[in-house]
C-alpha positions, 0 to 999 in steps of 0.5 A: 794264060788263064786270065787271057783265056777267060777274057778272049775265050770263056766269056764270049763262049759262055755268052754265045751258049746262053744266047746272052746280050751282055757283051754286046751291051757292054760294047755299046756302053763302052762307045756310048760313054764318050757320046756328047751329053746331048746325044746321051740325053736323047738316048735316055729319053727315047728309052724312058718313053718306051718304058712309060708306054710299056708300063702304062699298058702292061703293069697293073700298078702303073696303069692304075696310077696313070688312069687315076692322075689322067696321065698318058705316055704321050703327055710326058714330053719333058722332065717337068711333065715327068713330075706329074707321075707320083713317087714310087716307094718301098711300101708301094712295092711291098703292098702291091708286088703282084701288080707291079709285074708286067702281064707280058711275063710269066713270074715263074720264069723271071729272075727273082731277088730278095733284098734287105738293102741299106734301109733294112727293108725286105723287098721281093724283086723280079727282073727279066733276063735282058735286064740282068744282062744289061745290068751286068754289062754296066758293071763290066764297064764300071769295073774297067774304070777301076782297073779291072778287066775281063778275066782278072781274078777278084778278091771280094770282101763281102758278106755271105759269099755264094758257094757254087753247087751245080756243075755249071756254077762251079765252071762259071766260078773257075772260068769267069767269076774267078773270085776269092772271098773274105766273109765280112760276117766275121772279120777277125785276126784269123780270118784276115790272116787266112785271106792274106795267105790265100791272096798270095797263092791266088794273086787276084788283080782287083778288090771288090767289097763293102767300103768299110770292110775294105778299110778294116782289112787295109787297117789289118795289113797296115798294123801287121806291116803287110806290104806285098798285096798290090791290086790293079784296082779297088772298087768300094761299094754298098756304103759311104766311102769316108775320106779317111777310109779312102786315104788309108786304103790307098796308102796300104794298097798303093792303088786308087779306090773307085767308089761305086753306088747302086742297089738291088732294085735298079742296079748300078746307079753311078761310079767314079772314073779314073778322075775320082771327082764324083761318080758318073751316073749310069744315064743309058740305063737309068733316069735319075732325079734329085728332089727336095721335100716337096718333090721338086727338082733341086739345083746343082750342088743342093742335096736332094732325095734320089729318085730313079726310073729303071730303063731296063726292067720291063718285067717289073717296071719301077718308075720314079722310085725313091731309093731313100738316099740323099745326094747332090749332082753337078752339071760341070763336065768331067775332065775324063771327057765322058758325057755322063753327068756327075753325082757329086756327093752321096750322103747316107749309107754309113753302116756301123760294124757290130762287135763280137764277143771274141773280138771280131766284127760283123758288117751291119749291112751283111747281117741285115741282108742275111737276116731279112732274106732268111727270116720271113715276116719282118718289114724292117729292123734295126740293130742297136748294140750298147755293150758286148753282152747285149743286142737290141732289135727294133723290129717292124712286123711284116704282113707275113709275121708268124708266131715263130718269126721272132724265135727264128730271128733271134736264132739267126743272130745267135749263130753270129753272136753266140749264146753269151749275148742277150738278144731282145726284140722291141716291137716298133711301128717304124724305124725313124729316119735321120735328118739326111733321109737315111736309116741307120740299120746297125748302131754300135755304141761300144 
């Protein structure tokens, strides 16, 4: 009954109260996903041209870029023309944050977020509410591809789970979000055993979480011969879903795994449908390019740097933003019948888990995100673990680095690893990329 009430009553009423367009946008996406590819491309191009015109007039950063390179929105009439706009990098955002923000918006009234991301870079981001609503709508659609639907309770295997504090947050948690959490900051026999007990009480219908974290939990269930946890859908995200991990998860839960790809900067980028033969690109909301070393488009099947233009965020436009992942696409249609193109393969985002002295593990992505969002003054960092008694931090100083930054960094990590682990900081100028174009932000050599 609660599931039905959440879907048919609480979701619509909440959107009506907040004057949100989330459900309206979700319904539009549900229809657009079945449009022919040509019609979807027309919609995407119309939205791209609208964003370019807005950024050229209202974003100081892009206004200067366009002026410097003699570009006008009217001159961008094809994908080849788009190549004339320089790539936007994470360093551009860090060094020019205020200049990215549109002069049509009051920054104090925008939704803000700070992310470490899978590359270990700390970025401050801003979004307008309409952007957030569209992003949430895309997530609702993608969740339904995995077998979830409005109102179904989730089991989230995630780091640093949110704790509702205000009455509004508590109501939303119980009426809409309906999520139980297994905190990946400390995965061990006790925490996973307790989560199994809560699962049996709460009976969630879907799993959402870090790909490798879900795999560790599935392995725990397999080793303890626990066979009664049967979700209707599983969404793996945040890091690469390896083939052996997918196989193990699906065997343990007797349920297909839906792989998803996105980032805080631009939201949902791509997600698998029920065919599980690649991930459909979120074409109505993003313009995605795959580029070679010379920033020229690659051919279908060839790996390329993933560059994304966010068609939703008018408060802080991101045009041709390099997310620092590598992937390949295919122009073959999907058997599901959707007109959305396919991200064939995503490379990178393999996050090591670090070992805790008591036998537990901590997800590298959770630890990096927790640290970079709490400790100012760090531009980038990498954790290297040689043995159980020591941890090395390769740290690139940020512009706001202060004398107490490193002490705060060590203190934050000691809360996780304890005083028995020796933590040392190595001052480096940069974290080197691997050949795939990604960064390894957590390396466990044990």
